C-alpha positions as CSV (number, residue, x, y, z in Angstrom):
1,X,-87.8,-68.0,215.5
2,X,-84.1,-67.4,215.9
3,X,-83.3,-69.8,213.1
4,X,-84.6,-67.4,210.6
5,X,-83.2,-64.2,212.1
6,X,-79.8,-64.1,210.3
7,X,-81.1,-64.4,206.8
8,X,-83.9,-61.8,207.4
9,X,-81.6,-59.3,209.1
10,X,-78.9,-59.9,206.5
11,X,-81.3,-59.0,203.7
12,X,-82.8,-56.0,205.6
13,X,-79.5,-54.5,206.5
14,X,-78.1,-55.1,203.0
15,X,-81.1,-53.5,201.3
16,X,-81.2,-50.5,203.7
17,X,-77.6,-49.9,202.9
18,X,-78.5,-50.1,199.2
19,X,-75.9,-52.8,198.6
20,X,-76.6,-55.5,196.1
21,X,-75.9,-59.2,196.7
22,X,-73.2,-59.1,194.2
23,X,-71.5,-56.0,195.7
24,X,-71.6,-57.6,199.2
25,X,-70.3,-60.8,197.8
26,X,-67.3,-59.0,196.3
27,X,-66.6,-57.3,199.6
28,X,-66.4,-60.7,201.3
29,X,-64.8,-62.5,198.4
30,X,-67.5,-65.0,197.5
31,X,-69.7,-65.5,194.5
32,X,-72.8,-63.3,194.4
33,X,-75.1,-66.4,194.5
34,X,-73.7,-67.3,197.9
35,X,-75.3,-64.2,199.5
36,X,-78.6,-65.1,198.0
37,X,-78.3,-68.6,199.4
38,X,-77.7,-67.2,202.9
39,X,-80.7,-64.9,202.6
40,X,-82.9,-67.8,201.5
41,X,-81.6,-69.9,204.3
42,X,-80.4,-72.6,201.9
43,X,-76.9,-72.6,203.6
44,X,-75.5,-71.1,206.8
45,X,-72.3,-69.1,206.7
46,X,-69.3,-70.0,208.8
47,X,-68.7,-67.8,211.9
48,X,-65.8,-66.2,210.1
49,X,-67.9,-65.4,207.0
50,X,-70.8,-64.1,209.2
51,X,-68.3,-61.9,211.1
52,X,-66.9,-60.5,207.8
53,X,-70.4,-59.8,206.5
54,X,-71.3,-58.0,209.7
55,X,-68.1,-55.9,209.4
56,X,-68.8,-55.0,205.7
57,X,-72.4,-54.1,206.6
58,X,-71.2,-52.0,209.5
59,X,-73.4,-53.8,212.1
60,X,-72.6,-56.1,215.0
61,X,-72.6,-59.9,214.5
62,X,-74.9,-60.1,217.6
63,X,-77.5,-58.0,215.7
64,X,-77.3,-60.3,212.6
65,X,-77.7,-63.5,214.5
66,X,-80.4,-62.2,216.8
67,X,-78.5,-62.0,220.1
68,X,-79.6,-58.3,220.3
69,X,-82.2,-56.2,218.7
70,X,-80.1,-53.1,219.2
71,X,-78.7,-51.9,215.8
72,X,-75.6,-49.9,216.7
73,X,-73.9,-47.5,214.3
74,X,-70.1,-48.3,214.3
75,X,-69.4,-44.5,214.2
76,X,-71.2,-44.1,217.5
77,X,-69.3,-47.0,219.0
78,X,-65.9,-45.4,217.9
79,X,-66.9,-42.1,219.5
80,X,-67.9,-43.8,222.7
81,X,-64.6,-45.7,222.8
82,X,-62.7,-42.4,222.3
83,X,-64.7,-40.7,225.0
84,X,-64.2,-43.5,227.4
85,X,-60.5,-43.3,227.1
86,X,-60.4,-39.5,228.0
87,X,-59.5,-38.3,231.5
88,X,-62.2,-36.8,233.6
89,X,-60.9,-33.3,233.1
90,X,-60.8,-33.7,229.3
91,X,-64.3,-35.3,229.4
92,X,-65.7,-32.1,230.9
93,X,-64.5,-30.1,227.9
94,X,-65.1,-32.8,225.2
95,X,-67.4,-31.9,222.3
96,X,-68.1,-34.8,219.9
């Protein structure tokens, strides 16, 4: 089952974000047809390319490859990181 997770999740996240294959391809500096080949499982991206795709789609690489089913919003992760770095006193008055 995991062998088909990347391509399905890539297509789902891309479509939910209303990003065309060509637009995503431009963001990661490949030809538009390459994204289609990834989504049809004709070729597998390198780890570097998969990481770049995840970054452009604003999801974790773990989610794309099926290591987690938790789809995290990068904005929430940034807020959590900022909150974690606050002192206890500041946390008590923090309002995100």
